[in-house]
DRENDO-1510 file (C-alpha; in Angstrom, 1 decimal, always signed):
<recs>
REC; n; res; u; v; w
REC; 1; MET; +4.8; +23.2; +57.6 .
REC; 2; VAL; +5.4; +25.9; +55.0 .
REC; 3; VAL; +2.9; +28.8; +54.7 .
REC; 4; ARG; +3.2; +31.0; +51.7 .
REC; 5; ILE; +1.3; +34.3; +51.6 .
REC; 6; ASN; -0.2; +35.8; +48.6 .
REC; 7; ASP; -2.9; +38.4; +49.2 .
REC; 8; ASP; -4.6; +38.0; +45.9 .
REC; 9; LEU; -5.4; +34.3; +46.3 .
REC; 10; ARG; -8.2; +32.6; +48.2 .
REC; 11; ILE; -7.9; +29.2; +49.8 .
REC; 12; ASN; -9.6; +26.5; +47.8 .
REC; 13; ASP; -9.7; +22.7; +48.3 .
REC; 14; ASP; -7.6; +22.1; +45.2 .
REC; 15; GLU; -4.9; +24.5; +46.5 .
REC; 16; LEU; -4.1; +22.4; +49.5 .
REC; 17; ARG; -1.5; +19.6; +49.3 .
REC; 18; PHE; -0.7; +17.3; +52.1 .
REC; 19; GLU; +2.2; +14.9; +52.0 .
REC; 20; PHE; +3.3; +12.6; +54.9 .
REC; 21; ALA; +6.5; +10.7; +55.2 .
REC; 22; ARG; +8.5; +8.4; +57.4 .
REC; 23; SER; +12.2; +9.3; +57.0 .
REC; 24; SER; +14.0; +7.0; +59.4 .
REC; 25; GLY; +14.1; +3.4; +60.5 .
REC; 26; PRO; +15.8; +1.1; +63.0 .
REC; 27; GLY; +19.2; +2.5; +63.8 .
REC; 28; GLY; +18.3; +5.9; +62.4 .
REC; 29; GLN; +18.9; +5.0; +58.7 .
REC; 30; ASN; +16.6; +6.6; +56.1 .
REC; 31; VAL; +14.3; +4.0; +54.7 .
REC; 32; ASN; +11.6; +6.1; +52.9 .
REC; 33; ARG; +12.8; +9.7; +52.4 .
REC; 34; ILE; +9.9; +11.8; +51.1 .
REC; 35; GLN; +9.6; +15.5; +51.4 .
REC; 36; THR; +6.8; +16.6; +53.7 .
REC; 37; LYS; +5.0; +19.8; +52.7 .
REC; 38; VAL; +1.8; +21.6; +53.5 .
REC; 39; GLU; +1.0; +24.7; +51.4 .
REC; 40; VAL; -1.8; +27.1; +52.3 .
REC; 41; ARG; -2.9; +30.2; +50.4 .
REC; 42; PHE; -5.2; +32.9; +51.8 .
REC; 43; ARG; -6.1; +36.6; +51.7 .
REC; 44; LEU; -4.0; +38.3; +54.3 .
REC; 45; GLY; -6.8; +40.9; +55.1 .
REC; 46; GLU; -9.3; +38.1; +55.8 .
REC; 47; ALA; -7.1; +35.8; +57.8 .
REC; 48; GLU; -8.7; +36.4; +61.2 .
REC; 49; TRP; -7.3; +33.1; +62.5 .
REC; 50; LEU; -3.8; +34.8; +62.5 .
REC; 51; PRO; -2.9; +36.9; +65.6 .
REC; 52; VAL; -3.4; +40.6; +65.0 .
REC; 53; ARG; +0.3; +41.4; +65.6 .
REC; 54; VAL; +1.3; +38.7; +63.0 .
REC; 55; ARG; -1.1; +40.1; +60.4 .
REC; 56; SER; +0.2; +43.6; +61.0 .
REC; 57; ARG; +3.8; +42.6; +60.6 .
REC; 58; LEU; +3.1; +40.6; +57.4 .
REC; 59; ALA; +1.1; +43.5; +56.0 .
REC; 60; GLU; +4.1; +45.7; +56.7 .
REC; 61; LEU; +6.7; +43.4; +55.2 .
REC; 62; TYR; +4.7; +42.2; +52.1 .
REC; 63; PRO; +4.9; +45.4; +50.0 .
REC; 64; ARG; +8.7; +45.5; +50.5 .
REC; 65; ARG; +9.5; +42.5; +48.4 .
REC; 66; LEU; +12.4; +44.3; +46.7 .
REC; 67; THR; +14.1; +46.5; +49.2 .
REC; 68; ARG; +17.1; +47.7; +47.1 .
REC; 69; SER; +17.7; +49.0; +43.6 .
REC; 70; GLY; +20.2; +47.5; +41.2 .
REC; 71; ASP; +20.9; +46.7; +37.5 .
REC; 72; PHE; +20.2; +43.0; +37.4 .
REC; 73; VAL; +17.8; +40.9; +39.5 .
REC; 74; VAL; +17.6; +37.1; +39.4 .
REC; 75; VAL; +14.3; +35.6; +40.4 .
REC; 76; SER; +13.6; +31.9; +41.1 .
REC; 77; SER; +10.2; +32.0; +42.7 .
REC; 78; ARG; +7.2; +30.3; +41.2 .
REC; 79; TYR; +5.4; +31.6; +38.1 .
REC; 80; ARG; +2.4; +33.1; +40.0 .
REC; 81; THR; +4.7; +35.7; +41.6 .
REC; 82; GLN; +6.5; +36.9; +38.5 .
REC; 83; ALA; +4.2; +39.7; +37.4 .
REC; 84; ARG; +4.4; +41.3; +40.9 .
REC; 85; ASN; +8.2; +40.7; +41.0 .
REC; 86; LEU; +8.6; +42.4; +37.7 .
REC; 87; GLU; +6.5; +45.4; +38.7 .
REC; 88; ASP; +8.6; +45.7; +41.8 .
REC; 89; CYS; +11.8; +45.7; +39.7 .
REC; 90; ILE; +10.4; +48.3; +37.3 .
REC; 91; ALA; +9.5; +50.6; +40.3 .
REC; 92; LYS; +13.1; +50.2; +41.5 .
REC; 93; GLY; +14.7; +51.1; +38.2 .
REC; 94; VAL; +16.2; +47.6; +37.6 .
REC; 95; LYS; +17.5; +47.2; +34.0 .
REC; 96; VAL; +17.4; +43.4; +33.5 .
REC; 97; PHE; +14.9; +40.9; +35.1 .
REC; 98; HIS; +16.4; +37.4; +34.9 .
REC; 99; MET; +13.8; +34.6; +35.3 .
REC; 100; TYR; +15.5; +31.4; +36.4 .
REC; 101; THR; +12.0; +29.9; +36.9 .
REC; 102; SER; +10.8; +27.4; +34.4 .
REC; 103; GLY; +7.3; +26.3; +33.5 .
REC; 104; PHE; +6.4; +28.8; +30.8 .
REC; 105; SER; +6.1; +28.4; +27.0 .
REC; 106; GLU; +8.7; +25.6; +27.0 .
REC; 107; ILE; +6.1; +23.2; +28.6 .
REC; 108; GLY; +3.7; +23.5; +25.7 .
REC; 109; ILE; +0.7; +24.7; +27.7 .
REC; 110; ASP; -1.1; +27.7; +26.1 .
REC; 111; ASP; -1.9; +29.5; +29.3 .
REC; 112; MET; +1.8; +29.5; +30.3 .
REC; 113; GLY; +2.9; +30.8; +27.0 .
REC; 114; LYS; +0.3; +33.5; +27.3 .
REC; 115; LEU; +1.6; +34.4; +30.8 .
REC; 116; GLN; +5.1; +34.6; +29.4 .
REC; 117; ASP; +3.9; +37.0; +26.7 .
REC; 118; GLU; +2.1; +39.1; +29.3 .
REC; 119; LEU; +5.3; +39.5; +31.3 .
REC; 120; VAL; +7.1; +40.7; +28.2 .
REC; 121; GLU; +4.4; +43.3; +27.6 .
REC; 122; ILE; +4.7; +44.5; +31.2 .
REC; 123; ALA; +8.5; +44.7; +30.8 .
REC; 124; ARG; +8.4; +46.7; +27.5 .
REC; 125; LYS; +5.9; +49.2; +29.0 .
REC; 126; GLY; +8.2; +49.5; +32.0 .
REC; 127; GLY; +11.5; +49.9; +30.2 .
REC; 128; ILE; +13.1; +46.7; +31.5 .
REC; 129; ARG; +14.6; +43.7; +29.7 .
REC; 130; ILE; +13.8; +40.1; +30.5 .
REC; 131; MET; +16.3; +37.3; +30.4 .
REC; 132; GLY; +14.6; +33.9; +30.2 .
REC; 133; PRO; +12.5; +32.4; +31.6 .
REC; 134; ASN; +13.9; +28.9; +32.1 .
REC; 135; CYS; +17.6; +29.8; +32.0 .
REC; 136; MET; +20.7; +29.8; +34.1 .
REC; 137; GLY; +21.7; +33.3; +33.1 .
REC; 138; ILE; +25.2; +35.0; +33.1 .
REC; 139; TYR; +28.7; +33.8; +33.7 .
REC; 140; TYR; +31.1; +36.8; +33.7 .
REC; 141; PRO; +34.2; +35.9; +35.6 .
REC; 142; ALA; +35.9; +39.3; +35.3 .
REC; 143; SER; +33.0; +40.8; +37.4 .
REC; 144; GLY; +32.7; +37.7; +39.7 .
REC; 145; ILE; +29.3; +36.8; +38.3 .
REC; 146; SER; +28.6; +33.0; +38.0 .
REC; 147; PHE; +25.8; +30.5; +38.4 .
REC; 148; CYS; +28.1; +27.5; +39.2 .
REC; 149; PRO; +30.6; +27.4; +42.0 .
REC; 150; THR; +33.0; +25.2; +40.0 .
REC; 151; PHE; +33.4; +27.6; +37.1 .
REC; 152; PRO; +36.9; +29.2; +36.7 .
REC; 153; THR; +37.3; +32.6; +38.2 .
REC; 154; ASP; +39.8; +33.7; +35.6 .
REC; 155; SER; +38.6; +35.2; +32.3 .
REC; 156; GLY; +39.5; +34.2; +28.8 .
REC; 157; SER; +38.8; +35.4; +25.2 .
REC; 158; VAL; +35.9; +33.1; +24.2 .
REC; 159; GLY; +32.2; +34.2; +24.3 .
REC; 160; LEU; +29.4; +31.6; +24.5 .
REC; 161; ILE; +25.6; +31.7; +24.2 .
REC; 162; ALA; +23.4; +28.6; +24.8 .
REC; 163; GLN; +19.7; +28.1; +25.0 .
REC; 164; SER; +20.1; +25.1; +27.2 .
REC; 165; GLY; +21.2; +25.6; +30.8 .
REC; 166; SER; +22.6; +22.0; +31.0 .
REC; 167; TYR; +24.6; +22.5; +27.8 .
REC; 168; SER; +26.1; +25.8; +29.1 .
REC; 169; LEU; +27.2; +24.0; +32.2 .
REC; 170; LEU; +28.7; +21.0; +30.4 .
REC; 171; VAL; +30.5; +23.1; +27.8 .
REC; 172; THR; +32.0; +25.5; +30.4 .
REC; 173; ILE; +33.2; +22.8; +32.7 .
REC; 174; GLY; +34.5; +20.7; +29.8 .
REC; 175; ALA; +36.3; +23.6; +28.2 .
REC; 176; ALA; +37.9; +24.6; +31.6 .
REC; 177; SER; +39.4; +21.1; +31.9 .
REC; 178; ARG; +41.1; +21.7; +28.5 .
REC; 179; GLY; +42.4; +25.2; +29.5 .
REC; 180; VAL; +39.8; +27.2; +27.6 .
REC; 181; ARG; +38.4; +30.2; +29.5 .
REC; 182; PHE; +35.4; +32.4; +28.7 .
REC; 183; SER; +35.0; +36.1; +28.8 .
REC; 184; LYS; +31.3; +35.9; +29.0 .
REC; 185; MET; +28.7; +33.1; +28.8 .
REC; 186; VAL; +24.9; +33.4; +28.7 .
REC; 187; SER; +22.2; +30.8; +29.0 .
REC; 188; TYR; +19.1; +32.5; +27.7 .
REC; 189; GLY; +16.4; +29.9; +27.9 .
REC; 190; ASN; +13.0; +30.7; +26.3 .
REC; 191; ALA; +14.3; +34.0; +24.8 .
REC; 192; SER; +11.0; +35.7; +25.6 .
REC; 193; ASP; +12.8; +39.1; +25.2 .
REC; 194; ILE; +16.6; +39.0; +25.1 .
REC; 195; ASP; +17.4; +36.4; +22.4 .
REC; 196; GLU; +20.3; +35.0; +20.6 .
REC; 197; CYS; +20.4; +37.8; +18.1 .
REC; 198; ASP; +20.8; +40.4; +20.8 .
REC; 199; LEU; +23.5; +38.4; +22.5 .
REC; 200; LEU; +25.5; +37.7; +19.3 .
REC; 201; GLU; +25.4; +41.4; +18.5 .
REC; 202; TYR; +26.7; +42.2; +22.0 .
REC; 203; LEU; +29.4; +39.6; +22.0 .
REC; 204; ALA; +30.7; +40.6; +18.5 .
REC; 205; GLU; +31.7; +43.9; +20.2 .
REC; 206; ASN; +32.4; +42.9; +23.8 .
REC; 207; SER; +33.5; +39.2; +23.9 .
REC; 208; TRP; +37.2; +40.1; +24.6 .
REC; 209; ARG; +36.4; +42.5; +27.5 .
</recs>
C-alpha cells in the first residue's frame, strides 16, 4: 500500500482507488501482472488514526521538501504538488524549475492549461524560470548532464532543440550512431516559459561551448 500525504486535501470517496491483482500462477510464472495500488489523501493535522509519534515525524519532515539550494531542479511529481514545489524552489533561490511532469495544457483540458498559467505567474513573481512542463530537459555532455544513460558522454559542435521528448531521444541516439555529437540539446515541451526563441538565442552564442 502507498500512502501519499498532502496536508491541504481531505479524503473523499472519489479520491480512493483500489486495484487488486494476481501476479503469479503454477510454477511461479506471471499470468496476470497488474499493478496493485491504494492511494489515500488526508489532512495530517486531523489524522488521529495515525500514532502521535508518526504524525509528529511527518509534520517535521513535510516542510523540508527541498533541503538544499541549487541552480536547476528537476521535478517529476504529479501536477497537484507543482505549486508547492515551485514555491520551495523560489525560497531556496533556484534559477530554473524543470517540470518533467505531463498532464498540463498539452492534454487540452482548460483547467490544466489554467494551472500551467498560474505556475508561470508564480515563477515570474519569484524570479525563477520554468522549463516545460512535459519535457525531457537538458542534455549537456560537457557538464555530465543527461536524461538518457545511452547518450554519448563526449561533446560535439551541434546544438539541438526539440519540443518532443521522443524526437530528442531518437535524434540524439540516431546521430550518435553516425558519429555526430552534440554540445547541448534541450527538449522544452509545452514551452510555458522558456521557449524555442529563448533557446535559439542562447544556442546562437553558446552552441560550441
